[in-house]
MDAnalysis code that builds the backbone (N, CA, C; Angstrom):
import MDAnalysis as mda
import numpy as np

u = mda.Universe.empty(429, n_residues=143, atom_resindex=np.repeat(np.arange(143), 3), trajectory=True)
u.add_TopologyAttr("name", ["N", "CA", "C"] * 143)
u.add_TopologyAttr("resid", np.arange(1, 144))
u.add_TopologyAttr("resname", ["MET", "PRO", "GLU", "LEU", "GLY", "THR", "SER", "SER", "ASP", "ILE", "VAL", "PHE", "MET", "PHE", "LEU", "PHE", "PHE", "PHE", "MET", "VAL", "THR", "THR", "GLN", "MET", "ARG", "SER", "THR", "GLU", "VAL", "LYS", "VAL", "LYS", "VAL", "LYS", "LEU", "PRO", "GLU", "ALA", "SER", "GLU", "VAL", "ALA", "LYS", "LEU", "GLU", "ARG", "LYS", "ASP", "LEU", "ALA", "SER", "TYR", "ILE", "TYR", "ILE", "GLY", "SER", "PRO", "ASN", "ALA", "GLN", "TYR", "VAL", "ASN", "GLN", "PHE", "GLY", "THR", "GLU", "THR", "ARG", "ILE", "GLN", "LEU", "ASN", "ASP", "SER", "PHE", "LYS", "THR", "THR", "ASN", "ASP", "ILE", "ARG", "ASP", "PHE", "ILE", "ALA", "ALA", "GLU", "ARG", "ASP", "ALA", "MET", "SER", "GLU", "ALA", "ASP", "ARG", "SER", "LEU", "MET", "GLN", "VAL", "SER", "LEU", "LYS", "ALA", "ASP", "GLU", "ASP", "ALA", "ARG", "MET", "GLY", "ILE", "ILE", "THR", "ASP", "VAL", "LYS", "GLN", "GLU", "LEU", "ARG", "ARG", "CYS", "SER", "ALA", "LEU", "LYS", "ILE", "MET", "TYR", "ALA", "ALA", "ARG", "LYS", "ALA", "ALA", "VAL", "LYS"])
u.atoms.positions = np.array([
    [82.498, 51.679, 21.082],
    [82.390, 51.121, 22.527],
    [81.406, 52.221, 22.786],
    [80.015, 51.600, 23.232],
    [79.200, 53.022, 23.789],
    [79.167, 53.293, 24.485],
    [79.139, 55.555, 24.397],
    [79.532, 55.553, 25.784],
    [78.287, 55.428, 27.261],
    [78.862, 55.686, 28.343],
    [78.309, 55.551, 29.637],
    [77.659, 56.767, 29.965],
    [76.065, 56.430, 30.076],
    [75.553, 57.780, 30.494],
    [75.700, 57.567, 32.238],
    [75.605, 59.381, 32.650],
    [76.559, 59.288, 33.940],
    [75.263, 60.308, 34.165],
    [74.439, 60.790, 33.665],
    [73.036, 61.580, 34.351],
    [72.055, 60.976, 35.477],
    [71.614, 59.228, 35.013],
    [71.088, 58.956, 36.181],
    [72.127, 58.635, 37.189],
    [73.417, 57.964, 36.970],
    [74.229, 58.246, 37.846],
    [74.345, 59.745, 39.060],
    [74.142, 60.034, 38.389],
    [74.255, 62.001, 39.176],
    [72.363, 61.632, 40.324],
    [71.830, 61.766, 39.408],
    [70.360, 61.928, 40.218],
    [70.332, 60.707, 40.887],
    [70.555, 59.460, 40.702],
    [71.018, 58.386, 41.927],
    [71.484, 58.690, 43.078],
    [72.460, 59.833, 42.922],
    [73.454, 60.128, 43.770],
    [73.141, 61.642, 44.758],
    [72.370, 62.439, 44.291],
    [71.734, 63.517, 44.785],
    [70.605, 63.061, 45.763],
    [69.673, 61.932, 44.766],
    [68.585, 61.332, 46.009],
    [68.971, 60.369, 47.030],
    [70.500, 59.192, 46.886],
    [70.888, 59.007, 47.750],
    [71.349, 60.221, 48.832],
    [71.714, 61.028, 49.034],
    [72.741, 62.145, 49.488],
    [71.188, 62.962, 50.632],
    [69.864, 63.048, 49.707],
    [69.451, 64.031, 50.420],
    [68.470, 63.189, 51.526],
    [68.006, 61.574, 51.036],
    [67.578, 60.403, 51.730],
    [68.661, 60.554, 52.920],
    [69.780, 60.365, 53.336],
    [70.494, 60.286, 54.566],
    [70.558, 61.251, 55.513],
    [70.728, 62.306, 54.395],
    [71.026, 63.541, 55.243],
    [69.354, 64.081, 55.869],
    [68.498, 63.822, 54.792],
    [67.306, 64.770, 55.483],
    [66.971, 64.174, 56.724],
    [66.268, 64.710, 58.013],
    [65.607, 64.084, 58.810],
    [63.917, 64.279, 59.578],
    [63.599, 63.435, 59.334],
    [61.506, 63.608, 59.287],
    [61.388, 64.558, 60.763],
    [60.654, 64.935, 60.524],
    [60.204, 65.416, 62.327],
    [59.698, 64.646, 62.829],
    [59.833, 64.027, 63.898],
    [58.723, 62.790, 64.397],
    [57.473, 62.767, 65.471],
    [57.941, 64.690, 66.009],
    [56.821, 65.007, 66.958],
    [56.238, 65.969, 66.602],
    [54.535, 65.191, 66.811],
    [53.528, 67.060, 66.582],
    [53.403, 67.374, 67.857],
    [53.671, 69.101, 67.017],
    [53.560, 69.969, 68.583],
    [52.292, 70.136, 68.699],
    [51.552, 70.117, 69.765],
    [50.463, 69.494, 69.979],
    [49.844, 71.596, 71.324],
    [51.068, 72.003, 71.375],
    [51.395, 73.205, 72.483],
    [51.271, 74.107, 71.560],
    [50.710, 75.169, 72.001],
    [51.295, 76.728, 71.539],
    [52.562, 77.079, 72.661],
    [53.699, 77.051, 71.561],
    [55.319, 77.774, 72.162],
    [55.788, 78.852, 71.661],
    [55.439, 79.955, 72.113],
    [56.299, 80.993, 71.627],
    [57.257, 81.219, 72.929],
    [58.484, 81.186, 72.177],
    [59.975, 80.738, 73.003],
    [59.930, 82.289, 73.432],
    [60.434, 82.586, 74.466],
    [61.561, 84.266, 74.777],
    [62.107, 84.147, 74.088],
    [62.382, 85.600, 74.987],
    [63.889, 85.857, 73.811],
    [65.205, 85.673, 74.366],
    [66.226, 85.167, 74.212],
    [67.299, 84.862, 74.832],
    [68.562, 85.822, 74.621],
    [68.931, 86.143, 75.621],
    [70.487, 87.048, 75.687],
    [71.799, 86.043, 74.656],
    [72.162, 85.044, 75.085],
    [73.265, 84.329, 74.638],
    [72.438, 82.880, 73.945],
    [72.877, 82.320, 72.716],
    [72.297, 81.253, 72.549],
    [73.578, 80.113, 72.364],
    [73.453, 79.041, 72.443],
    [73.941, 77.950, 72.110],
    [73.417, 76.524, 71.081],
    [73.835, 76.412, 70.525],
    [73.425, 75.616, 69.036],
    [73.471, 74.254, 70.163],
    [72.427, 73.571, 69.971],
    [72.708, 71.803, 70.172],
    [73.615, 71.250, 68.959],
    [74.294, 70.492, 69.067],
    [75.949, 70.001, 68.786],
    [74.707, 68.973, 67.645],
    [74.502, 67.474, 68.949],
    [73.255, 66.737, 68.627],
    [72.512, 66.410, 68.646],
    [71.800, 66.719, 67.631],
    [69.756, 66.389, 68.073],
    [69.703, 65.515, 67.991],
    [70.259, 64.761, 67.611],
    [69.394, 62.895, 68.364],
    [70.108, 62.351, 69.427],
    [70.871, 63.376, 70.384],
    [71.539, 63.419, 71.812],
    [70.440, 63.711, 72.390],
    [69.120, 64.719, 71.444],
    [68.403, 65.237, 73.054],
    [66.853, 65.131, 73.054],
    [65.984, 64.920, 74.037],
    [64.879, 64.833, 74.537],
    [63.931, 65.988, 74.510],
    [62.840, 66.219, 73.948],
    [62.294, 67.595, 73.652],
    [60.910, 66.794, 74.701],
    [60.729, 67.869, 75.677],
    [59.817, 68.561, 76.053],
    [58.889, 69.923, 76.107],
    [57.902, 69.430, 76.088],
    [56.655, 71.133, 75.584],
    [55.887, 71.350, 76.888],
    [56.185, 72.714, 76.601],
    [54.930, 73.261, 77.697],
    [54.150, 74.155, 77.323],
    [53.231, 74.055, 77.764],
    [51.946, 75.207, 76.525],
    [50.662, 75.328, 76.854],
    [49.817, 75.517, 76.357],
    [48.665, 75.251, 76.812],
    [48.347, 75.182, 75.120],
    [47.048, 73.833, 74.971],
    [47.275, 73.205, 73.863],
    [46.410, 73.905, 72.626],
    [47.006, 73.627, 71.952],
    [46.228, 74.116, 70.448],
    [45.147, 74.471, 70.052],
    [44.999, 75.407, 68.983],
    [43.301, 75.159, 69.274],
    [42.847, 74.020, 69.062],
    [42.992, 72.862, 68.288],
    [42.263, 71.673, 67.352],
    [41.965, 70.882, 68.941],
    [43.371, 70.912, 69.737],
    [42.982, 70.044, 71.229],
    [42.313, 71.056, 72.351],
    [42.284, 72.099, 72.426],
    [40.948, 73.124, 73.445],
    [39.978, 72.041, 73.661],
    [39.193, 71.649, 72.984],
    [37.971, 71.384, 73.437],
    [37.690, 70.314, 73.971],
    [38.777, 68.780, 73.763],
    [39.558, 67.807, 74.259],
    [40.390, 68.320, 75.604],
    [40.898, 69.038, 75.795],
    [42.030, 69.283, 77.025],
    [41.879, 70.410, 77.355],
    [41.038, 71.498, 77.309],
    [41.395, 72.467, 78.098],
    [42.250, 73.892, 77.409],
    [42.083, 74.558, 78.177],
    [43.101, 75.900, 78.181],
    [43.926, 75.543, 79.185],
    [44.136, 74.972, 80.023],
    [45.318, 74.855, 80.658],
    [46.982, 75.274, 80.283],
    [48.169, 74.856, 81.030],
    [48.671, 74.354, 80.691],
    [49.738, 73.248, 80.389],
    [50.116, 72.522, 79.303],
    [50.181, 71.019, 79.533],
    [51.369, 70.417, 79.001],
    [52.216, 69.570, 79.678],
    [52.964, 68.610, 79.631],
    [52.648, 68.226, 78.000],
    [53.744, 67.998, 76.678],
    [53.679, 67.248, 75.794],
    [55.110, 66.800, 75.901],
    [55.399, 64.995, 75.842],
    [55.857, 64.084, 75.948],
    [55.895, 63.320, 74.605],
    [57.315, 63.298, 73.798],
    [56.912, 62.652, 72.070],
    [55.578, 63.260, 72.057],
    [54.459, 62.338, 71.253],
    [53.454, 62.972, 70.507],
    [51.047, 63.093, 71.794],
    [52.211, 62.987, 72.950],
    [50.487, 62.882, 73.757],
    [50.777, 63.801, 75.244],
    [50.197, 64.094, 75.428],
    [50.040, 64.999, 76.914],
    [50.173, 64.062, 78.052],
    [50.921, 64.562, 78.683],
    [50.768, 63.897, 79.963],
    [51.455, 64.738, 80.966],
    [51.498, 64.019, 82.252],
    [52.029, 64.924, 83.763],
    [53.445, 64.149, 83.860],
    [54.008, 65.070, 85.226],
    [54.673, 64.818, 85.470],
    [55.562, 63.851, 86.292],
    [54.450, 63.055, 86.370],
    [54.363, 61.308, 86.762],
    [54.795, 60.339, 85.549],
    [54.905, 61.027, 84.590],
    [55.208, 60.555, 83.186],
    [56.300, 60.623, 83.073],
    [57.254, 61.711, 83.394],
    [58.382, 62.148, 83.092],
    [59.667, 60.990, 83.677],
    [59.115, 60.209, 84.739],
    [60.294, 59.144, 84.900],
    [60.370, 58.265, 83.544],
    [59.176, 57.649, 83.206],
    [59.223, 56.673, 81.853],
    [59.757, 57.362, 80.495],
    [59.099, 58.353, 80.489],
    [59.753, 59.437, 79.642],
    [61.417, 58.966, 79.389],
    [62.061, 59.407, 80.165],
    [63.111, 59.775, 80.190],
    [64.146, 58.608, 80.275],
    [63.134, 57.312, 80.758],
    [63.551, 56.418, 81.017],
    [63.830, 55.905, 79.158],
    [62.747, 55.925, 78.811],
    [62.714, 55.243, 77.251],
    [63.446, 55.439, 76.699],
    [63.454, 56.912, 76.592],
    [64.209, 57.626, 75.377],
    [65.842, 56.947, 76.106],
    [66.348, 56.998, 77.215],
    [67.648, 56.576, 77.813],
    [68.013, 55.113, 77.030],
    [66.656, 54.324, 77.141],
    [67.034, 52.882, 76.535],
    [67.237, 52.678, 74.878],
    [66.510, 53.884, 74.684],
    [66.352, 53.835, 72.997],
    [68.083, 54.640, 72.618],
    [69.144, 54.837, 73.071],
    [70.636, 55.516, 72.482],
    [71.246, 54.287, 73.619],
    [72.302, 54.068, 72.745],
    [73.183, 53.565, 72.666],
    [74.105, 53.481, 73.899],
    [74.455, 52.675, 74.771],
    [75.558, 52.643, 76.113],
    [76.113, 54.147, 75.895],
    [77.071, 54.331, 74.886],
    [78.044, 55.341, 74.561],
    [77.489, 56.244, 75.311],
    [76.048, 56.742, 74.150],
    [75.448, 58.138, 74.177],
    [74.527, 58.723, 75.274],
    [74.417, 57.331, 76.539],
    [72.897, 57.652, 77.145],
    [73.952, 58.883, 78.398],
    [75.594, 58.426, 78.448],
    [75.722, 59.974, 79.862],
    [76.206, 61.450, 78.837],
    [75.143, 61.079, 78.028],
    [75.242, 62.785, 76.953],
    [74.194, 63.284, 76.534],
    [73.031, 62.747, 77.221],
    [72.184, 62.998, 76.568],
    [71.215, 64.462, 77.167],
    [70.659, 65.156, 76.883],
    [70.272, 66.114, 77.481],
    [68.888, 66.247, 76.650],
    [68.636, 67.005, 78.143],
    [66.511, 67.172, 77.301],
    [66.701, 69.179, 77.244],
    [65.914, 68.813, 76.410],
    [65.170, 70.521, 75.886],
    [63.887, 70.576, 76.102],
    [64.132, 72.243, 77.212],
    [62.382, 72.290, 77.493],
    [62.038, 73.415, 76.767],
    [61.389, 72.866, 75.674],
    [60.695, 74.165, 75.250],
    [59.602, 74.553, 75.329],
    [59.424, 75.781, 76.279],
    [57.914, 76.258, 77.532],
    [57.423, 77.748, 76.756],
    [56.384, 78.150, 76.269],
    [55.487, 78.932, 75.887],
    [55.696, 80.003, 76.866],
    [56.985, 81.813, 76.708],
    [57.449, 82.602, 77.339],
    [56.008, 82.512, 78.487],
    [54.629, 82.141, 78.188],
    [53.072, 82.716, 79.144],
    [53.052, 81.427, 79.933],
    [54.147, 80.469, 79.896],
    [53.666, 79.400, 80.666],
    [54.229, 79.430, 82.644],
    [52.997, 79.085, 83.184],
    [53.645, 79.315, 85.021],
    [55.039, 78.776, 85.149],
    [55.890, 79.284, 86.265],
    [56.612, 78.391, 86.670],
    [56.378, 77.802, 87.125],
    [55.247, 77.607, 87.825],
    [55.064, 76.588, 88.716],
    [55.303, 75.064, 87.644],
    [54.267, 74.757, 87.027],
    [54.707, 73.772, 86.133],
    [56.533, 73.563, 85.705],
    [57.129, 74.556, 85.065],
    [57.985, 74.136, 84.401],
    [59.163, 73.742, 85.798],
    [58.967, 74.660, 87.238],
    [59.561, 73.827, 88.660],
    [59.177, 72.803, 88.648],
    [58.137, 72.025, 88.416],
    [57.140, 70.345, 88.337],
    [58.491, 69.971, 87.333],
    [58.195, 70.264, 86.617],
    [59.463, 69.631, 85.469],
    [60.813, 69.399, 85.842],
    [60.869, 70.534, 86.473],
    [62.795, 70.346, 86.283],
    [63.155, 69.807, 88.170],
    [62.025, 69.929, 88.900],
    [62.127, 68.702, 90.157],
    [62.230, 67.300, 89.025],
    [60.997, 67.169, 88.436],
    [61.128, 65.525, 88.177],
    [62.221, 64.814, 87.535],
    [63.269, 66.040, 86.531],
    [64.170, 65.636, 85.842],
    [65.336, 65.295, 86.997],
    [65.387, 66.371, 87.655],
    [66.705, 65.442, 88.165],
    [66.075, 64.102, 89.831],
    [65.049, 64.360, 89.801],
    [64.317, 63.020, 90.213],
    [65.566, 61.596, 89.683],
    [64.938, 61.796, 88.630],
    [65.500, 61.259, 87.411],
    [66.978, 61.010, 86.427],
    [67.670, 61.601, 87.201],
    [69.301, 61.735, 86.799],
    [69.007, 62.929, 85.567],
    [68.250, 63.234, 85.210],
    [68.313, 63.858, 83.803],
    [68.816, 65.513, 84.205],
    [70.213, 65.111, 84.079],
    [70.573, 66.808, 84.756],
    [71.163, 68.010, 83.755],
    [70.946, 67.297, 82.366],
    [71.481, 68.076, 81.273],
    [70.183, 69.545, 80.461],
    [70.288, 70.139, 81.337],
    [68.788, 70.153, 80.785],
    [69.142, 72.273, 79.560],
    [68.306, 72.039, 78.503],
    [68.619, 72.882, 78.029],
    [67.065, 73.863, 77.934],
    [67.283, 75.047, 77.625],
    [66.294, 76.087, 77.485],
    [65.736, 76.276, 76.082],
    [65.156, 76.007, 74.840],
    [65.048, 76.570, 74.023],
    [64.348, 78.365, 73.675],
    [64.824, 79.233, 73.169],
    [64.407, 80.111, 73.673],
    [64.401, 80.532, 71.278],
    [64.222, 81.925, 71.372],
    [64.791, 82.259, 70.413],
    [65.886, 83.461, 70.683],
    [66.626, 83.987, 69.167],
    [67.057, 85.111, 69.293],
    [66.751, 86.259, 69.685],
    [67.517, 87.300, 70.266],
    [66.972, 88.798, 70.658],
    [67.334, 89.304, 68.876],
    [65.892, 90.072, 68.708],
    [66.288, 90.717, 67.706],
    [67.624, 91.642, 67.536],
    [68.221, 92.484, 67.006],
    [69.563, 93.005, 66.752],
    [68.957, 94.434, 66.430],
    [69.243, 95.076, 67.554],
    [68.964, 96.685, 67.602],
    [70.224, 96.952, 66.612],
])
């Protein structure tokens, strides 16, 4: 009776494992985001329940088209605060009914972004009942 070759089975299992566990980044960040330091950091448990809003000045390749003013990026395009309601509605519709109440919005704002635009985004999130907001930050350096 011939021996069974298991090396191809092992390679296939590794390939399958990495295909299942690897998550591709779906959004190209088009703004400069240098996160402020945080004194306390909480890890996001389920990233699939988070929707990301980036706030910062456009990267060098977009300066000619959009200028240097602080912009809001929703998914892969620059938007205004008026577009946040449609963005949140679309993100909720993409989730299962059970997960909609667990939805979180992660604000990734540049440390030099004006507080006025961040406040405008937060007010619009409040209007569309997206009340679970997390602020992205980098860990403070250990001294």
